[in-house]
C-alpha positions as CSV (number, residue, x, y, z in Angstrom):
1,M,-10.7,-33.1,24.2
2,A,-8.8,-36.0,22.6
3,L,-5.1,-35.6,22.6
4,P,-3.2,-35.8,19.3
5,A,-1.9,-39.2,18.3
6,W,1.7,-38.1,18.7
7,W,1.3,-37.1,22.3
8,T,3.1,-39.1,24.9
9,P,3.2,-38.7,28.7
10,D,6.9,-37.9,28.7
11,L,6.6,-35.2,26.1
12,P,6.5,-32.3,28.6
13,D,9.8,-33.7,30.1
14,L,11.3,-33.8,26.7
15,V,10.2,-30.2,25.9
16,S,11.6,-29.0,29.2
17,R,15.0,-30.6,28.5
18,R,14.9,-29.4,24.9
19,D,15.3,-33.0,23.8
20,S,14.4,-34.8,20.5
21,M,10.9,-35.9,19.6
22,P,10.5,-39.7,20.1
23,A,9.5,-42.0,17.2
24,V,9.9,-39.2,14.7
25,E,9.9,-41.7,11.8
26,R,6.1,-42.2,12.4
27,W,5.3,-38.5,11.9
28,Q,6.5,-37.8,8.4
29,T,5.3,-38.2,4.8
30,A,7.5,-38.1,1.7
31,Y,6.3,-36.9,-1.7
32,V,7.8,-37.0,-5.2
33,R,6.6,-35.0,-8.2
34,Y,8.1,-35.8,-11.6
35,K,8.0,-33.5,-14.6
36,T,4.6,-33.3,-16.4
37,Q,2.9,-34.8,-13.3
38,P,-0.1,-32.5,-12.2
39,E,0.6,-33.2,-8.5
40,A,3.0,-35.0,-6.2
41,A,2.4,-38.5,-4.9
42,A,3.2,-39.9,-1.5
43,T,6.0,-42.4,-1.8
44,G,7.8,-44.9,0.3
45,T,10.8,-45.3,-2.0
46,G,11.6,-41.7,-2.9
47,W,12.8,-40.4,-6.2
48,Q,13.9,-43.0,-8.8
49,L,16.0,-42.4,-11.9
50,A,13.9,-44.8,-14.1
51,E,10.7,-42.9,-13.3
52,S,12.4,-39.5,-14.0
53,R,13.7,-40.7,-17.4
54,F,10.2,-42.0,-18.3
55,F,8.5,-38.7,-17.6
56,A,11.2,-36.7,-19.2
57,A,10.9,-38.7,-22.4
58,K,7.1,-38.4,-22.2
59,L,7.5,-34.6,-22.0
60,A,9.8,-34.6,-25.0
61,A,7.3,-36.7,-27.0
62,E,4.4,-34.3,-26.1
63,D,6.5,-31.4,-27.4
64,G,7.0,-33.3,-30.7
65,G,10.7,-33.9,-30.5
66,A,13.1,-36.6,-29.4
67,F,14.4,-36.5,-25.9
68,A,18.0,-35.4,-25.6
69,E,20.1,-37.8,-23.6
70,D,22.8,-35.3,-22.9
71,T,21.2,-34.2,-19.6
72,L,22.1,-35.1,-16.1
73,L,19.8,-38.0,-16.2
74,Y,22.1,-39.8,-18.7
75,D,25.6,-38.6,-17.8
76,G,26.4,-41.8,-15.9
77,L,26.8,-40.0,-12.6
78,A,23.1,-39.8,-11.8
79,P,21.8,-41.6,-8.7
80,A,19.4,-44.5,-9.2
81,R,17.3,-43.6,-6.2
82,V,17.1,-40.7,-3.6
83,T,15.1,-40.8,-0.4
84,L,14.5,-38.3,2.4
85,R,14.0,-39.1,6.1
86,I,13.6,-36.9,9.1
87,V,15.8,-38.5,11.7
88,E,15.7,-35.9,14.4
89,A,13.3,-33.1,15.4
90,P,12.9,-30.9,18.5
91,A,10.2,-32.0,20.8
92,E,9.4,-28.3,21.5
93,F,8.1,-27.9,18.0
94,A,5.1,-29.9,19.1
95,V,4.0,-27.2,21.5
96,P,3.4,-23.5,20.9
97,V,6.7,-21.8,19.8
98,K,7.4,-18.2,20.5
99,Q,8.8,-16.2,17.6
100,D,12.6,-15.7,17.6
101,R,13.1,-18.8,19.8
102,R,15.7,-21.0,18.3
103,L,14.5,-24.6,18.0
104,T,16.7,-27.1,19.8
105,P,17.9,-29.7,18.9
106,N,18.2,-29.1,15.2
107,F,16.1,-30.7,12.6
108,K,18.1,-33.3,10.9
109,I,17.2,-34.8,7.5
110,R,19.0,-37.9,6.2
111,V,19.4,-38.2,2.4
112,D,20.1,-41.8,1.2
113,V,21.4,-42.1,-2.3
114,F,21.6,-45.4,-4.2
115,F,23.6,-45.6,-7.4
116,E,24.9,-48.1,-9.9
117,D,28.7,-47.7,-10.1
118,R,29.4,-44.1,-9.3
119,C,27.4,-40.9,-8.5
120,S,28.4,-37.3,-8.4
121,F,25.8,-34.5,-8.1
122,P,24.9,-31.6,-5.9
123,L,21.8,-31.4,-3.8
124,T,20.3,-28.5,-2.0
125,L,17.7,-29.1,0.7
126,K,15.6,-26.2,2.0
127,A,13.1,-25.8,4.8
128,Y,9.7,-24.3,4.3
129,I,6.8,-23.4,6.5
130,L,3.2,-24.4,5.4
131,S,-0.2,-23.4,6.6
132,Q,-2.9,-26.0,7.4
133,Q,-4.5,-25.5,4.0
134,E,-1.2,-26.0,2.2
135,R,-0.4,-29.1,4.3
136,D,-3.8,-30.6,3.4
137,G,-3.1,-29.9,-0.2
138,A,0.5,-31.1,-0.1
139,A,0.1,-32.9,-3.4
140,Q,-0.4,-29.6,-5.2
141,W,2.2,-27.6,-3.2
142,V,5.2,-26.2,-5.0
143,P,8.0,-24.3,-3.2
144,D,8.2,-20.6,-3.9
145,D,11.6,-21.1,-5.5
146,F,10.0,-23.2,-8.2
147,L,7.3,-20.5,-9.0
148,D,7.4,-17.5,-11.3
149,P,8.1,-14.2,-9.4
150,E,4.6,-12.9,-10.2
151,I,3.0,-15.9,-8.5
152,Q,5.4,-15.6,-5.5
153,Q,4.1,-12.1,-4.9
154,Q,0.5,-13.3,-4.8
155,R,1.2,-16.0,-2.2
156,K,1.4,-14.8,1.4
157,P,3.1,-17.3,3.7
158,I,1.7,-18.0,7.1
159,T,5.1,-17.0,8.6
160,E,8.8,-17.1,7.6
161,L,11.8,-19.1,8.8
162,K,15.1,-17.7,9.7
163,G,18.4,-19.4,10.6
164,N,20.2,-22.0,8.6
165,V,17.2,-23.0,6.4
166,C,19.1,-23.9,3.2
167,V,21.8,-26.6,3.2
168,S,23.8,-27.9,0.3
169,H,26.0,-31.0,-0.2
170,T,27.7,-32.7,-3.1
171,F,27.4,-36.5,-3.2
172,D,30.4,-38.1,-4.8
173,A,31.0,-41.8,-4.2
174,S,31.8,-45.1,-6.0
175,A,30.3,-48.5,-5.4
176,A,33.7,-49.9,-4.6
177,S,34.1,-47.7,-1.6
178,H,30.4,-47.4,-0.6
179,P,28.7,-50.7,-1.2
180,I,25.0,-51.2,-0.3
181,P,24.7,-52.4,3.3
182,P,22.7,-55.7,3.5
183,E,19.9,-54.2,5.6
184,L,19.3,-51.6,2.8
185,A,19.7,-53.9,-0.2
186,A,16.0,-55.0,-0.3
187,E,14.9,-51.4,-0.4
188,A,17.2,-50.4,-3.2
189,L,16.0,-52.9,-5.8
190,P,12.8,-53.8,-7.7
191,A,11.1,-56.8,-6.1
192,G,11.9,-59.4,-8.8
193,I,15.6,-58.6,-8.7
194,A,15.6,-58.2,-4.9
195,Q,14.3,-61.8,-4.4
196,Q,17.2,-63.3,-6.5
197,L,19.8,-61.1,-4.8
198,M,18.6,-62.0,-1.3
199,M,18.7,-65.7,-2.1
200,G,22.1,-65.7,-3.9
201,T,24.1,-63.0,-2.1
202,F,22.6,-62.9,1.4
203,G,21.8,-66.7,1.7
204,M,18.1,-66.2,2.4
205,D,15.8,-69.2,1.9
206,P,13.3,-68.9,-1.0
207,A,10.3,-68.4,1.3
208,S,12.0,-65.5,3.2
209,A,13.2,-64.0,0.0
210,A,9.8,-64.2,-1.6
211,A,8.2,-62.6,1.5
212,A,10.7,-59.7,1.4
213,A,10.1,-59.2,-2.3
214,L,6.3,-59.3,-1.7
215,K,6.7,-56.7,1.0
216,L,8.6,-54.5,-1.4
217,A,6.1,-54.9,-4.1
218,S,3.2,-53.9,-1.8
219,A,5.1,-50.8,-0.7
220,E,5.9,-49.6,-4.2
221,P,4.0,-51.5,-7.0
222,A,5.5,-49.4,-9.7
223,A,9.0,-50.6,-8.9
224,A,7.9,-54.2,-8.6
225,S,6.2,-54.5,-12.0
226,P,8.3,-54.9,-15.2
227,G,6.0,-52.6,-17.1
228,G,5.0,-50.4,-14.3
229,A,5.6,-46.6,-14.4
230,G,7.5,-46.6,-17.7
231,A,10.9,-48.3,-17.6
232,G,11.1,-48.9,-13.9
233,A,12.3,-52.5,-14.1
234,A,14.7,-51.8,-17.0
235,A,17.0,-49.8,-14.9
236,P,20.2,-51.6,-13.8
237,P,20.2,-52.6,-10.1
238,P,22.2,-50.2,-7.9
239,N,25.4,-51.4,-6.3
240,G,26.4,-48.4,-4.1
241,H,24.9,-46.4,-1.3
242,V,25.9,-43.1,0.4
243,S,24.0,-41.0,2.9
244,H,24.4,-37.5,4.4
245,D,22.6,-35.7,7.3
246,F,21.4,-32.2,6.4
247,E,21.2,-30.3,9.7
248,F,19.1,-27.1,10.0
249,S,20.5,-25.2,12.9
250,G,19.2,-22.1,14.6
251,V,15.7,-22.3,13.0
252,E,13.3,-19.7,14.3
253,L,9.8,-18.4,13.4
254,L,10.1,-14.8,12.2
255,R,6.5,-14.0,12.9
256,P,3.6,-15.5,14.9
257,T,1.1,-17.6,12.9
258,R,-2.0,-15.8,14.2
259,M,-3.2,-18.9,16.1
260,N,-3.0,-21.1,13.0
261,K,-1.2,-24.4,12.7
262,A,2.0,-24.4,10.8
263,Y,4.0,-27.3,9.4
264,L,7.6,-27.8,8.3
265,V,8.5,-29.2,4.9
266,F,12.0,-30.0,3.6
267,A,12.2,-30.0,-0.2
268,C,14.8,-30.3,-3.0
269,S,15.1,-30.5,-6.7
270,V,16.8,-33.7,-7.9
271,L,19.0,-33.2,-10.9
272,E,17.2,-30.0,-11.8
273,Q,14.3,-32.1,-13.0
274,D,11.9,-33.2,-10.3
275,L,10.6,-32.2,-6.9
276,L,11.2,-34.4,-3.8
277,F,10.1,-33.2,-0.4
278,I,9.1,-34.6,3.0
279,A,6.5,-33.1,5.4
280,Y,6.7,-33.2,9.2
281,D,3.3,-34.2,10.2
282,I,3.4,-32.6,13.7
283,P,2.2,-29.0,13.7
284,T,3.0,-26.0,15.9
285,V,1.6,-22.6,16.5
286,G,3.8,-19.5,16.5
287,I,3.0,-16.9,19.2
288,C,4.6,-13.6,20.2
289,R,3.3,-13.2,23.8
290,A,3.3,-15.6,26.7
291,E,-0.4,-15.1,27.4
292,Q,-1.2,-16.7,24.0
293,R,0.1,-20.1,25.0
294,V,-3.1,-21.3,26.6
295,K,-5.1,-20.6,23.5
296,A,-2.4,-21.9,21.3
297,C,-2.4,-25.2,23.2
298,Q,-6.1,-25.5,22.5
299,K,-5.5,-25.0,18.8
300,L,-3.0,-27.9,18.9
301,G,-5.4,-30.1,20.9
302,L,-3.2,-30.0,24.0
303,N,-4.1,-29.6,27.6
304,Y,-2.1,-26.6,28.9
305,A,-2.2,-28.3,32.4
306,D,0.2,-30.9,31.1
307,L,2.7,-28.3,30.0
308,A,2.2,-25.5,32.6
309,H,5.3,-26.7,34.6
310,V,7.6,-26.4,31.5
311,E,9.6,-23.3,32.1
312,H,9.4,-21.7,28.7
313,M,5.7,-22.5,28.6
314,Y,5.1,-20.2,31.6
315,V,1.9,-18.1,31.4
316,P,1.2,-15.1,33.7
317,P,-1.0,-16.1,36.6
318,A,-3.8,-13.8,35.5
319,V,-4.1,-15.8,32.3
320,A,-3.3,-19.3,33.6
321,V,-5.9,-19.2,36.5
322,G,-9.1,-20.5,35.1
323,A,-7.6,-21.6,31.8
324,G,-7.6,-25.3,32.5
325,V,-4.4,-25.5,34.6
326,A,-5.4,-28.6,36.4
327,P,-3.3,-30.8,38.8
328,R,-2.2,-34.3,37.9
329,A,-3.0,-37.3,40.0
330,V,-1.5,-37.1,43.4
331,E,0.6,-40.1,44.6
332,D,0.1,-41.2,48.2
333,D,3.2,-40.0,50.0
334,S,2.0,-40.8,53.6
335,E,4.7,-43.4,54.2
336,G,7.5,-41.1,52.9
337,S,6.2,-38.1,54.9
338,G,6.1,-39.7,58.3
339,G,9.7,-40.5,59.1
340,A,11.6,-37.3,58.4
341,G,10.0,-34.7,60.5
342,G,8.4,-36.3,63.5
343,G,4.9,-35.4,64.5
344,G,4.7,-32.5,62.0
345,A,5.7,-34.6,59.1
346,G,3.3,-37.3,60.1
347,G,0.5,-34.8,60.1
348,G,1.6,-33.8,56.6
349,G,1.3,-37.4,55.5
350,G,-2.2,-37.6,56.9
351,A,-3.1,-34.5,55.0
352,A,-1.7,-36.0,51.8
353,A,-3.8,-39.1,52.3
354,R,-6.9,-37.0,52.8
355,R,-6.1,-35.0,49.6
356,K,-5.8,-38.2,47.7
357,R,-9.2,-39.4,48.8
358,T,-10.6,-35.9,48.0
359,S,-9.1,-36.1,44.5
360,S,-10.6,-39.5,44.0
361,Q,-14.0,-38.3,45.1
362,H,-13.9,-35.4,42.6
363,A,-12.8,-37.7,39.8
364,A,-15.8,-40.1,40.6
365,A,-18.1,-37.1,40.5
366,G,-16.9,-36.0,37.1
367,G,-13.9,-34.0,38.0
368,D,-15.5,-30.6,37.6
369,A,-14.7,-29.2,41.0
370,L,-11.1,-28.3,41.8
371,V,-9.9,-26.9,45.1
372,A,-6.7,-25.1,45.7
373,A,-5.3,-27.8,48.0
374,E,-5.3,-30.3,45.1
375,G,-3.2,-27.9,43.0
376,L,-0.7,-27.5,45.8
377,A,-0.6,-31.3,46.2
378,H,0.5,-31.4,42.6
379,A,3.4,-29.0,43.4
380,A,4.3,-31.2,46.4
381,A,4.4,-34.3,44.4
382,H,7.1,-32.9,42.0
383,V,10.3,-31.8,43.5
384,S,12.7,-32.4,40.7
385,P,14.4,-29.5,38.9
386,F,12.2,-30.2,35.9
387,D,9.1,-29.2,37.9
388,A,10.6,-26.1,39.5
389,A,8.8,-23.9,37.0
390,A,5.5,-25.6,37.7
391,Q,5.8,-24.9,41.4
392,Q,6.8,-21.3,40.8
393,Q,3.8,-20.7,38.4
394,L,1.4,-22.4,40.8
395,L,2.6,-20.2,43.7
396,D,2.4,-17.1,41.5
397,A,-1.2,-18.0,40.6
398,M,-2.2,-18.7,44.2
399,L,-0.6,-15.5,45.7
400,G,-0.3,-13.0,42.9
401,G,-3.5,-13.3,40.8
402,L,-5.9,-10.9,42.5
403,P,-6.1,-7.1,42.3
404,L,-4.6,-5.4,45.4
405,G,-7.0,-4.2,48.0
406,P,-7.2,-0.7,49.7
407,G,-4.1,-1.5,51.8
408,G,-2.0,-1.9,48.7
409,A,-0.7,-5.4,49.3
410,G,-3.6,-7.8,49.4
411,L,-2.8,-11.4,48.6
412,G,-5.3,-13.5,46.7
413,A,-6.0,-16.9,45.3
414,H,-8.6,-18.2,42.9
415,A,-10.0,-21.7,43.0
416,L,-9.6,-22.8,39.4
417,A,-13.1,-24.0,39.0
418,G,-16.2,-21.9,39.2
419,G,-14.3,-18.6,39.7
420,L,-14.4,-18.9,43.5
421,G,-12.2,-16.3,45.1
422,L,-10.3,-17.2,48.2
423,G,-8.8,-14.0,49.6
424,M,-6.3,-13.1,52.3
425,G,-6.4,-9.3,52.7
426,M,-3.6,-7.6,54.5
427,G,-5.8,-4.5,55.0
428,G,-3.8,-1.5,56.1
429,M,-0.5,-3.5,56.4
430,G,0.6,-2.3,53.0
431,M,4.2,-3.0,52.1
432,Q,5.0,-4.2,55.5
433,G,2.8,-7.2,54.9
434,M,4.9,-8.0,51.8
435,A,8.1,-7.9,53.8
436,Q,6.6,-10.3,56.3
437,L,5.7,-12.9,53.8
438,P,6.3,-16.2,55.6
439,A,9.0,-18.7,54.8
440,A,6.6,-21.4,54.0
441,Y,5.8,-19.5,50.8
442,G,9.4,-19.3,49.6
443,G,11.1,-17.1,52.2
444,P,10.6,-13.5,53.1
445,Y,11.4,-11.1,50.2
446,S,13.2,-8.1,51.4
447,A,14.9,-7.0,48.2
448,P,14.5,-3.4,47.1
449,V,10.9,-2.8,45.8
450,P,10.8,-1.5,42.2
451,A,8.9,1.6,41.6
452,G,5.2,0.8,41.1
453,G,6.0,-2.9,41.5
454,Y,3.6,-3.8,44.2
455,G,1.3,-0.9,43.9
456,Q,-0.3,-2.2,40.8
457,A,-3.3,-4.5,40.6
458,G,-2.4,-8.2,40.2
459,G,1.3,-7.5,40.3
460,G,2.2,-11.0,41.5
461,L,5.3,-12.0,43.3
462,D,7.8,-12.4,40.5
463,A,10.8,-12.5,42.8
464,L,9.3,-15.2,45.0
465,T,11.1,-18.5,44.8
466,M,10.4,-22.1,45.6
467,G,13.8,-22.8,47.0
468,S,12.5,-22.9,50.6
469,L,9.0,-23.9,49.9
470,N,7.6,-26.1,52.7
471,V,4.7,-27.6,50.8
472,E,3.6,-30.1,53.4
473,A,3.3,-27.4,56.1
474,M,1.3,-25.2,53.7
475,L,-1.0,-28.0,52.7
476,A,-1.6,-29.2,56.2
477,E,-2.6,-25.6,57.2
478,M,-4.9,-25.3,54.2
479,D,-6.6,-28.5,55.1
480,G,-7.3,-27.1,58.5
481,M,-8.6,-23.9,56.9
482,F,-11.1,-25.8,54.7
483,D,-12.1,-28.2,57.5
484,S,-12.8,-25.4,60.0
485,G,-15.7,-24.2,57.9
486,P,-16.7,-20.7,56.7
487,A,-17.1,-19.3,60.2
488,N,-13.5,-19.4,61.3
489,G,-11.7,-20.7,58.2
490,F,-10.2,-19.5,55.1
491,M,-13.4,-18.5,53.4
492,G,-14.9,-16.2,56.0
493,G,-14.4,-14.4,59.3
494,D,-12.0,-11.6,60.1
495,A,-9.5,-11.6,57.3
496,A,-7.0,-9.4,59.2
497,G,-7.2,-11.7,62.3
498,H,-6.7,-14.8,60.2
499,Q,-3.7,-13.2,58.5
500,Q,-2.1,-12.4,61.8
501,Q,-2.7,-16.0,63.0
502,H,-1.3,-17.3,59.7
503,Q,1.8,-15.2,60.0
504,Q,2.4,-16.4,63.6
505,Q,2.2,-20.0,62.5
506,Q,4.6,-19.4,59.6
507,Q,7.0,-17.5,61.7
508,H,7.2,-20.5,63.9
509,H,8.0,-22.7,60.9
510,Q,10.5,-20.2,59.7
511,Q,12.4,-20.4,63.0
512,Q,12.4,-24.2,62.8
513,Q,13.8,-24.0,59.2
514,R,16.5,-21.6,60.2
515,R,17.4,-23.7,63.2
516,Q,17.7,-26.7,60.9
517,W,20.1,-24.7,58.7
518,G,22.2,-23.9,61.7
519,A,22.2,-27.5,63.0
520,D,23.2,-28.8,59.6
521,A,25.9,-26.3,58.9
522,G,27.3,-25.2,62.2
523,G,25.2,-22.2,62.7
524,G,23.2,-21.1,65.7
525,G,19.5,-21.5,66.5
526,A,16.6,-19.3,65.6
527,G,17.7,-15.7,65.2
528,Q,21.3,-16.7,65.4
529,P,23.9,-16.0,62.7
530,L,24.1,-18.4,59.8
531,S,27.3,-20.0,58.6
532,R,29.2,-19.8,55.3
533,M,28.8,-23.5,54.7
534,A,25.0,-23.2,55.0
535,L,24.9,-20.3,52.4
536,R,27.2,-22.2,50.1
537,E,24.9,-25.2,50.2
538,M,21.9,-23.1,49.4
539,I,23.7,-21.4,46.5
540,M,24.7,-24.7,44.9
541,D,21.4,-26.5,45.5
542,A,19.4,-23.6,43.9
543,Y,21.8,-23.3,41.0
544,E,21.9,-27.0,40.2
545,G,18.1,-27.1,40.4
546,S,17.9,-24.4,37.7
547,G,19.0,-26.8,34.9
548,L,21.9,-24.6,33.7
549,S,24.8,-26.5,32.1
550,R,27.4,-23.9,32.9
551,K,29.1,-24.8,36.2
552,L,29.7,-22.3,39.0
553,T,33.4,-21.8,39.7
554,G,35.0,-21.3,43.0
555,Q,35.4,-17.6,42.2
556,D,31.6,-17.4,41.5
557,V,30.7,-18.9,44.8
558,S,33.2,-16.7,46.7
559,A,31.8,-13.6,45.0
560,L,28.3,-14.6,46.0
561,E,29.3,-15.2,49.6
562,S,30.9,-11.8,49.7
563,Q,27.8,-10.2,48.4
564,A,25.8,-11.9,51.1
565,G,28.0,-10.4,53.8
566,F,30.8,-12.8,54.4
567,P,34.4,-11.6,54.4
568,A,36.3,-12.0,51.2
569,D,38.8,-14.2,53.0
570,A,37.4,-17.7,52.5
571,S,39.6,-19.1,55.2
572,S,37.5,-17.4,57.9
573,S,35.0,-20.2,58.0
574,A,33.9,-19.2,61.5
575,A,32.4,-16.0,60.1
576,S,28.6,-15.8,59.9
577,I,25.8,-13.5,58.7
578,S,22.6,-12.5,60.3
579,E,19.2,-13.9,59.4
580,S,18.1,-10.6,57.8
581,Q,21.3,-10.6,55.6
582,W,20.4,-14.2,54.6
583,R,16.9,-13.3,53.6
584,E,18.0,-10.3,51.6
585,F,20.6,-12.3,49.7
586,E,18.3,-15.2,49.1
587,G,15.7,-13.0,47.5
588,Q,18.3,-11.3,45.3
589,Y,20.0,-14.6,44.3
590,H,16.8,-16.2,43.2
591,T,16.0,-13.1,41.1
592,V,19.4,-13.6,39.4
593,L,18.6,-17.3,38.8
594,K,15.3,-16.3,37.2
595,L,17.4,-14.1,34.8
596,L,19.8,-16.9,34.1
597,R,17.0,-19.3,33.2
598,Q,15.7,-16.7,30.7
599,I,19.1,-16.1,29.1
600,S,20.4,-19.7,29.5
601,S,21.4,-20.1,25.9
602,V,23.9,-17.2,26.1
603,W,24.9,-17.8,29.8
604,N,25.8,-21.4,28.9
605,M,28.2,-20.2,26.1
606,E,31.8,-20.6,27.2
607,D,33.8,-20.5,23.9
608,P,33.9,-17.6,24.1
609,T,32.3,-16.7,27.5
610,I,29.8,-14.0,26.6
611,I,28.5,-13.2,30.1
612,A,31.1,-12.9,32.8
613,G,30.7,-14.7,36.0
614,F,29.7,-13.3,39.4
615,D,33.3,-12.5,40.2
616,M,33.4,-9.7,37.5
617,D,32.3,-6.5,39.2
618,R,32.7,-2.9,38.1
619,L,36.3,-2.6,39.3
620,G,37.3,-5.9,37.6
621,T,35.7,-4.6,34.4
622,V,37.7,-1.4,34.5
623,A,40.9,-3.4,35.0
624,A,40.1,-5.9,32.2
625,L,39.2,-3.2,29.6
626,R,42.0,-0.8,30.5
627,S,44.4,-2.1,27.9
628,E,41.8,-3.1,25.3
629,P,41.0,-1.1,22.1
630,S,37.8,0.9,21.7
631,G,34.8,-1.2,20.9
632,T,35.7,-4.0,23.4
633,F,32.9,-4.8,25.8
634,I,32.1,-7.1,28.8
635,C,28.7,-8.3,29.7
636,R,28.4,-8.7,33.4
637,F,25.8,-8.8,36.3
638,S,24.7,-5.6,38.0
639,M,25.7,-5.8,41.7
640,S,23.5,-2.8,42.6
641,Q,20.4,-4.0,40.7
642,P,20.1,-7.8,41.1
643,G,18.4,-9.4,38.0
644,C,19.9,-6.9,35.5
645,L,22.9,-7.1,33.1
646,V,25.4,-4.4,32.4
647,L,27.1,-3.9,29.0
648,S,30.4,-2.1,29.7
649,T,32.0,-0.9,26.5
650,K,35.3,0.8,26.0
651,A,34.4,4.1,24.3
652,P,36.6,7.0,25.5
653,A,35.3,9.4,22.9
654,H,31.6,9.0,23.9
655,P,30.1,11.9,25.7
656,N,28.7,9.6,28.5
657,A,31.9,7.8,29.1
658,D,33.2,7.8,32.7
659,A,36.7,8.7,33.8
660,D,37.9,5.2,32.8
661,G,36.6,5.7,29.2
662,L,33.8,3.2,29.7
663,V,30.1,3.4,28.9
664,H,27.8,1.2,31.1
665,A,24.4,0.3,29.6
666,I,22.0,-1.6,31.8
667,I,19.8,-4.3,30.4
668,R,16.8,-5.0,32.7
669,I,14.9,-8.2,32.8
670,E,11.9,-6.3,31.4
671,D,13.9,-5.4,28.3
672,L,14.5,-9.1,27.7
673,L,10.7,-9.5,27.2
674,E,11.0,-7.5,24.1
675,R,14.2,-9.0,22.6
676,R,16.6,-11.7,23.6
677,V,19.9,-10.8,25.2
678,D,21.9,-11.9,22.2
679,T,19.8,-9.5,20.1
680,W,20.5,-6.7,22.5
681,I,24.2,-7.3,22.3
682,R,24.3,-7.9,18.6
683,D,22.4,-4.7,17.8
684,F,24.2,-2.5,20.4
685,P,26.3,0.0,18.3
686,G,29.9,0.8,19.4
687,A,30.3,-2.6,21.1
688,T,32.1,-4.6,18.5
689,H,34.3,-7.2,20.2
690,V,33.4,-9.3,23.3
691,L,36.2,-9.9,25.8
692,D,36.4,-13.4,27.2
693,V,38.0,-12.4,30.5
694,Y,38.8,-16.0,31.4
695,K,40.7,-16.9,28.2
696,G,42.0,-13.3,27.5
697,K,40.4,-13.6,24.0
698,R,38.8,-10.8,22.1
699,V,36.2,-12.0,19.6
700,D,34.2,-10.1,17.0
701,K,30.6,-10.2,18.1
702,R,29.4,-10.8,14.5
703,K,31.1,-14.2,14.6
704,V,29.1,-15.0,17.8
705,F,25.7,-13.5,17.2
706,A,25.4,-13.2,13.4
707,S,22.5,-15.1,11.8
708,N,23.5,-18.3,10.1
709,Y,22.9,-17.0,6.6
710,T,25.3,-14.2,7.3
711,R,27.8,-16.6,8.7
712,L,27.9,-18.7,5.6
713,R,29.9,-16.2,3.6
714,A,32.6,-13.7,4.2
715,L,32.9,-14.1,8.0
716,D,36.4,-15.6,7.6
717,A,37.4,-12.4,5.9
718,L,36.1,-10.0,8.5
719,D,39.4,-9.4,10.1
720,D,41.0,-8.5,6.7
721,M,38.0,-6.3,5.9
722,D,38.4,-4.4,9.2
723,G,42.1,-3.9,8.4
724,L,41.4,-2.6,4.9
725,L,38.3,-0.5,5.4
726,G,38.3,0.2,9.1
727,G,36.0,-1.3,11.8
728,A,33.2,1.1,11.3
729,A,33.0,0.6,7.5
730,A,33.1,-3.2,7.9
731,D,30.4,-3.0,10.5
732,A,28.2,-0.9,8.2
733,M,28.7,-3.5,5.4
734,M,27.6,-6.3,7.7
735,G,24.4,-4.4,8.5
736,G,25.3,-3.0,11.9
737,G,22.8,-0.3,12.9
738,G,21.5,1.7,15.7
739,G,20.1,0.1,18.8
740,R,19.1,0.8,22.3
741,G,21.6,2.8,24.3
742,A,23.5,6.0,24.3
743,F,25.6,5.3,21.2
């Protein structure tokens, strides 16, 4: 399958960082449609005043009357030329987009206006979503705002946009204060005038001036010909230029597009006469569930394997396995692997070299066979924070993709080609086998097991993390499994006996890893207590690798250390925790990091701070809300249920309020699959003002979470409205309604 022309190798990285699309100027087409024209025409020079006057006069002549020159076209303040350009677009629009996901960065459209002496006119630019059929027939497309209401009802859009999708600006400038920049002068004039201006004003030689004029003429013949397109050459040359960037913030897809491509178009009416719009030529597919991403990538002509490691492109293992999630080319890391870990690392380097040769042999044979070791080699080759999600998904697919066996905790792995099943059954070990999961696969997980969590088929290891993944050790062992053959290897023999041997090997590696922690941070050897410094290093490394922009404070780190078992007194650096305490905290901490990555947009907000840090526990919440009025709330982490949030609201009159007059509503990570955390908070009744505990500031949540179209009007008067009508009445006027919870 050929990739789209706009695809670049660094696009997954841009999507992961939520960066801008490169070379966006290549992927847009501008159209202009003057009055009386049956369809729009693609244009390189935008809307022109002379053309609009010509078609307006033509329309008046067809109606049998003279054209009235008292319109905006002749008021002396009309622009000579208006152009649209997309100057910034989010890279994530080029991949499947989940509904209600705000596109970042914002779409930015630059409007350039050329005028004679002065211009003053309003311009409203609006974003629209088009289907593939409408995009193919863009010349006949007309925005719904331009249609009769009856026709609008007959048209069913592929989806709708929400957010700040309509932006207005008034252009008001004079040529004296806004002259045309030299680099834009050639674009602003007809070719004949442009050649004279470039020779006289800018000192260009005749040959260069003629070449520039010829280029302009070839780009827009109507503007270069004295008799072309009406009175195009008769219009006076423009002397001034002004531009403005229209920014569309918080744009989201309201509904999925049913696996159909969707395009964005930005359109405006110039002087209430003509239609000018620009189409973004890169499509997307709107989805509502994570498991739809693989099929949506196929609709866009993309290989999901290239995007599987992007965090918000995650697909559950049961869907991803066998859906084309292939590894990339493995770099030879034999030299880099030999020096750090002695004999063991050297063996890992040899295994990497063998994997590279195996990968080359598969490629020479057509690349149809894929073994699990190659997929793990891909995980080993990427250790940056950007690829953390890829490693996590690969491990989930390897260990969590099979139905559980009779023992209740079977581990399984699928080879991605041919449907070959590679199983490691724990037999009757049941839940104990889960607790003994070796450190080479991310560290033992001993956090409380949710009800029904591991008793279901294909439950996976959601809380498993890659923070302590020893890929080289895992790969070296898997090489041995495949080399040993079906009699004694991974694909046959006594599964229970192999699992026992496997656990013994990994327990040995675990002891080596813990010993290394102790040696680096002042702790003991295997089985010995671990130091505060070691835990702090693990906390900071895992957090910095998550890609979150909000920094951990000293209070955050101290609270996490206390939760792990260290004394609250940070001066007691000699204190230590046991290995079992370390393992329990590590599992809980990575569960919390998984939550933070999912709610990163709200967690990163610090003006005001919406989600309190790790230092805010239940007692701190009670103290902070004690003197606050009813309706004030704090969103904090649950200390008893890691990975969950708690919305603590001051509501003394509520029947479920505790002795402190607070109602505590828990938001589980499963709830965030239905709606985003900002939606939960925005729709939670009774909670009206968020308390920033660090700034001591109480902020109306409507000012933080209101949709952009709501924020455009009346938000500045909310405080006055609350004072006149009462908070409940004002909230009702703003559309506050019932939501999840006890209120």
